[in-house]
C-alpha positions as CSV (number, residue, x, y, z in Angstrom):
1,Q,-7.9,-2.5,1.5
2,I,-5.3,-1.6,3.6
3,A,-7.4,0.7,5.9
4,R,-9.9,-2.1,6.3
5,S,-7.0,-5.1,6.7
6,L,-5.3,-2.7,9.4
7,I,-8.9,-1.9,11.4
8,S,-9.8,-5.4,11.4
9,I,-6.5,-6.7,12.7
10,Y,-7.0,-3.7,15.9
11,I,-10.3,-4.9,16.3
12,D,-8.9,-8.5,16.9
13,Q,-6.5,-7.1,19.4
14,G,-8.8,-5.4,21.2
15,E,-8.1,-2.1,20.1
16,L,-11.5,-0.8,19.3
17,S,-12.0,1.5,22.0
18,N,-8.2,3.0,20.8
19,L,-9.6,4.5,16.7
20,V,-11.2,6.9,15.9
21,L,-12.5,6.4,12.3
22,Y,-12.7,8.7,9.2
23,S,-14.5,8.1,6.4
24,R,-15.4,10.0,3.0
25,E,-18.5,7.4,3.1
26,P,-19.3,7.6,6.8
27,D,-22.4,5.4,6.5
28,K,-21.0,2.9,4.1
29,L,-18.4,1.7,6.5
30,G,-19.8,2.2,9.8
31,L,-22.0,-0.9,8.0
32,E,-19.4,-2.9,8.1
33,I,-17.5,-2.4,11.3
34,K,-19.9,-2.8,14.1
35,N,-19.7,-1.0,17.6
36,A,-16.9,1.7,16.3
37,A,-17.9,5.6,15.5
38,V,-17.0,6.5,12.1
39,Y,-16.8,9.8,11.7
40,H,-17.1,12.2,8.2
41,S,-13.6,13.0,7.1
42,E,-14.5,16.3,6.7
43,D,-14.8,16.4,11.2
44,F,-10.8,15.1,11.5
45,L,-9.7,18.9,12.6
46,N,-12.6,18.7,15.9
47,H,-10.8,15.7,17.6
48,D,-7.8,14.6,19.3
49,H,-5.4,12.3,17.9
50,E,-1.6,10.7,19.1
51,V,-0.9,8.8,15.9
52,I,-2.6,9.4,12.5
53,I,-2.4,6.8,9.7
54,N,-3.9,8.3,6.5
55,C,-4.9,5.5,3.9
56,I,-7.1,7.9,1.5
57,G,-6.6,7.6,-2.1
58,I,-7.7,5.8,-5.3
59,S,-7.3,1.9,-4.5
60,N,-8.3,0.9,-8.1
61,L,-7.1,2.5,-11.3
62,K,-8.1,0.3,-13.6
63,D,-9.9,2.0,-16.6
64,R,-9.3,5.1,-15.1
65,M,-7.2,7.0,-17.4
66,D,-8.4,10.5,-16.3
67,S,-8.2,10.2,-13.1
68,G,-5.2,12.8,-12.8
69,P,-7.0,15.5,-11.2
70,E,-9.3,12.8,-8.7
71,I,-5.6,11.6,-8.1
72,F,-3.8,14.8,-7.2
73,R,-7.0,16.3,-5.5
74,I,-7.5,13.3,-3.2
75,H,-4.0,12.9,-2.4
76,E,-3.6,16.7,-1.2
77,T,-7.1,17.2,0.1
78,W,-6.3,15.3,3.2
79,D,-2.8,15.4,3.2
80,N,-3.4,19.1,3.9
81,L,-5.6,18.5,6.4
82,I,-3.6,16.0,8.7
83,L,-1.0,19.0,8.1
84,D,-3.1,21.7,9.5
85,Y,-3.2,19.3,12.4
86,L,0.2,18.9,12.9
87,K,0.3,22.7,12.8
88,K,-1.6,23.2,15.9
89,N,-0.4,19.7,17.7
90,D,2.7,18.7,17.8
91,H,2.6,15.9,20.0
92,S,0.9,13.9,17.2
93,L,3.0,11.6,14.9
94,Y,1.6,11.2,11.1
95,I,2.1,7.7,9.9
96,S,1.5,8.3,5.8
97,L,1.0,5.3,3.6
98,S,3.1,6.0,0.4
99,S,4.1,3.8,-2.3
100,G,7.0,2.2,-4.3
101,A,5.8,4.3,-7.3
102,V,7.5,7.0,-5.9
103,Y,10.6,5.8,-7.5
104,G,9.5,6.5,-11.3
105,K,9.5,3.7,-14.4
106,N,12.8,1.7,-14.0
107,F,12.2,-1.2,-12.3
108,K,14.4,-3.3,-13.9
109,N,16.3,-4.1,-11.2
110,P,14.9,-4.5,-7.5
111,I,14.8,-1.2,-5.4
112,D,17.9,-0.5,-3.3
113,E,19.5,2.1,-0.8
114,T,21.1,3.9,-3.8
115,S,17.9,4.1,-5.8
116,V,16.8,7.4,-6.6
117,L,13.1,8.5,-6.7
118,L,11.2,10.0,-10.1
119,H,13.2,12.4,-12.0
120,S,13.8,13.7,-15.3
121,V,10.3,13.8,-16.4
122,K,10.6,14.7,-19.8
123,E,7.1,14.4,-21.1
124,I,4.2,13.9,-17.9
125,L,1.6,10.5,-19.0
126,P,-0.9,9.7,-17.5
127,Q,-0.1,6.5,-16.1
128,D,2.9,9.1,-14.0
129,Y,0.2,10.8,-11.7
130,Y,0.0,8.5,-9.1
131,A,4.0,8.7,-8.6
132,I,4.0,12.5,-8.8
133,S,1.6,12.8,-6.7
134,K,2.9,10.2,-3.9
135,L,6.4,11.7,-4.8
136,N,4.6,15.7,-4.2
137,S,4.0,14.4,-0.8
138,E,6.5,13.1,0.4
139,A,8.6,15.9,-0.5
140,K,6.3,18.7,1.5
141,H,6.4,15.6,4.0
142,R,10.1,16.4,4.4
143,S,10.3,20.4,4.2
144,F,8.1,20.0,7.4
145,A,11.5,18.8,8.8
146,K,9.9,19.2,12.5
147,M,6.7,17.5,12.7
148,N,6.3,14.0,13.0
149,I,5.9,12.6,9.8
150,V,6.7,9.1,8.6
151,D,5.9,7.9,4.6
152,L,5.8,4.1,4.4
153,R,6.4,3.3,0.8
154,I,4.2,-0.5,0.0
155,F,5.3,-2.0,-3.2
156,S,2.9,-4.7,-3.2
157,Y,0.0,-5.3,-0.9
158,I,-2.6,-8.3,-0.5
159,S,-5.1,-8.9,2.4
160,K,-8.7,-10.4,2.5
161,Y,-10.3,-6.8,1.6
162,I,-8.8,-6.8,-1.7
163,D,-10.6,-5.7,-4.7
164,F,-11.5,-8.4,-7.3
165,E,-12.7,-5.7,-9.9
166,S,-9.0,-4.4,-9.6
167,N,-6.3,-5.5,-12.4
168,F,-3.6,-6.3,-10.1
169,L,-2.0,-9.6,-10.6
170,V,-3.2,-11.7,-7.9
171,S,-7.1,-10.2,-8.0
172,E,-7.1,-11.8,-11.4
173,V,-5.5,-14.6,-10.3
174,M,-8.0,-15.3,-7.5
175,T,-11.0,-14.1,-9.4
176,A,-9.6,-17.4,-12.4
177,I,-9.6,-19.9,-9.6
178,K,-13.3,-18.9,-7.9
179,N,-15.0,-18.9,-11.5
180,K,-13.2,-21.5,-12.3
181,Q,-11.6,-20.1,-15.5
182,T,-8.0,-20.6,-17.0
183,F,-5.5,-18.0,-16.3
184,V,-4.2,-16.6,-19.6
185,T,-0.7,-14.4,-19.0
186,N,2.6,-14.5,-20.9
187,N,5.8,-15.8,-19.9
188,I,7.5,-12.0,-18.6
189,N,8.4,-13.4,-15.4
190,I,7.8,-10.0,-13.5
191,T,8.7,-10.0,-9.4
192,R,6.4,-8.8,-7.0
193,D,6.6,-8.6,-3.2
194,Y,3.3,-8.6,-1.2
195,L,3.1,-7.8,2.1
196,H,1.1,-9.1,4.6
197,P,-1.5,-6.8,6.7
198,E,0.2,-8.4,10.3
199,D,3.6,-7.4,8.7
200,M,2.3,-4.0,8.1
201,V,0.8,-3.8,11.5
202,Q,4.6,-4.6,13.1
203,I,6.3,-2.1,10.8
204,I,3.6,1.1,12.2
205,D,3.8,-0.5,16.2
206,L,7.3,-0.4,15.6
207,V,7.4,3.0,14.0
208,I,5.4,4.4,16.8
209,K,7.8,2.6,19.5
210,L,10.8,4.6,18.0
211,W,8.8,7.8,17.6
212,Q,7.9,7.6,21.5
213,E,11.8,7.2,22.0
214,V,13.1,9.7,19.9
215,G,10.8,12.9,20.6
216,V,10.6,14.0,16.5
217,L,10.7,11.6,13.9
218,N,10.7,13.0,10.1
219,D,11.3,9.8,7.6
220,A,10.4,7.2,5.0
221,Y,10.7,3.6,4.8
222,N,10.6,0.9,1.9
223,T,8.1,-1.5,3.5
224,Y,9.3,-5.6,2.4
225,S,8.1,-9.1,2.9
226,K,10.6,-11.5,4.1
227,K,11.0,-12.7,-0.1
228,P,9.4,-11.6,-2.9
229,I,8.0,-13.8,-5.6
230,A,8.3,-14.3,-9.1
231,K,4.6,-14.5,-11.2
232,L,5.6,-18.4,-13.0
233,D,6.8,-19.4,-9.4
234,M,3.4,-18.0,-7.7
235,L,1.1,-19.7,-10.4
236,K,2.8,-22.7,-10.3
237,H,2.5,-22.8,-6.3
238,L,-1.2,-21.5,-6.8
239,A,-1.9,-24.8,-9.5
240,G,-0.8,-26.8,-6.9
241,I,-2.9,-25.8,-4.1
242,Y,-6.3,-24.9,-6.2
243,D,-7.8,-26.0,-9.4
244,L,-6.0,-23.4,-11.4
245,R,-6.0,-23.6,-14.9
246,C,-2.6,-21.4,-16.6
247,E,-1.8,-20.8,-19.6
248,V,1.2,-18.9,-20.7
249,R,1.7,-17.6,-23.9
250,K,4.9,-16.6,-25.1
251,G,5.4,-12.9,-26.5
252,T,6.8,-9.1,-25.5
253,K,3.3,-7.7,-24.8
254,K,3.6,-6.1,-21.2
255,E,0.7,-6.2,-18.4
256,S,-1.4,-3.4,-18.5
257,S,-1.1,-1.5,-15.7
258,A,-2.8,1.8,-14.4
259,T,1.0,3.3,-13.1
260,G,3.2,1.5,-16.1
261,F,5.2,-1.6,-16.6
262,K,7.2,-2.2,-13.8
263,M,10.0,-5.8,-13.6
264,N,11.2,-6.1,-10.4
265,Y,9.0,-3.8,-8.1
266,Y,10.2,-4.6,-4.5
267,S,13.0,-3.1,-2.5
268,I,16.0,-5.0,-0.9
269,D,16.7,-1.9,0.8
270,K,16.5,-3.0,4.8
271,K,16.7,0.4,6.5
272,L,13.5,-1.0,8.5
273,Q,15.6,-3.5,10.3
274,Q,17.2,-0.5,12.2
275,L,14.1,-0.4,13.8
276,G,13.8,-3.9,14.6
277,Y,11.4,-5.0,11.6
278,E,11.5,-8.7,11.0
279,P,8.8,-9.9,8.3
280,R,7.0,-13.2,9.5
281,Y,5.5,-13.7,6.0
282,S,7.3,-14.3,2.8
283,S,4.6,-12.9,-0.4
284,L,4.0,-16.8,-1.1
285,D,3.3,-17.1,2.6
286,A,1.1,-13.9,2.9
287,I,-0.8,-15.4,-0.9
288,I,-1.4,-18.6,0.6
289,K,-2.7,-17.1,3.7
290,V,-5.0,-14.7,2.4
291,F,-6.2,-17.0,-0.7
292,G,-7.3,-19.8,2.0
293,E,-9.2,-16.8,4.2
294,V,-11.1,-15.6,0.6
295,L,-11.5,-18.9,-0.9
């Protein structure tokens, strides 16, 4: 979803000729993106690159609790390929799309500058695999301190390329609206921070600008929108725009998630402000805009 949304914006900006695209399924992606060369990911080392954006991963973990080996293998394979390239091309910048999941399991409060990354894992469960994989990747990146590597931790993201089959909250709500179904949820008012693709591009552009200024850049940043949104507030706004019927049931059963339950899954660490980042969209703005495009 993220890769497709970024490509779409860059094409709209007239930057198609500046893109070199790679996919594990190049024929499939080539049909979607006209007039663009799409290479197989394994051909990556055969070309020159100034900035590398790695979006590779498993986009939908729904009903895939047995996908642990695949999660680790996919992240490690392509990350190592890019690191091999950087060893021979230290003039390039590597932007890796990481995840807020690296902060572990405790999301009772939002993430701030004092929050620590995943630690004290007494028992590793299947829902931990994704977070551990991303944390392993970030730790490896920091160890290559002289390489230009930036990890962007994404908490929640929404674009018109959303996967309707996923178990993300917004995709389930959108599916309910499309199918004229009643959306059933509990009264646990979780909070999410949905990043819009245009703000994602702004962050990437600012990272590139900083790298060009400082020469060597190896760091990690938490991404964020102008303002997060609570679940029940989101449903109230969408019900006022669309014919969305909601049923909120009292109870303690938490929404299922392949990466574990998260009450307040967003960051109030504004380190990106140092780069000049000013988000254009709030979470609600992003949701309303994308729902309008899709529905």
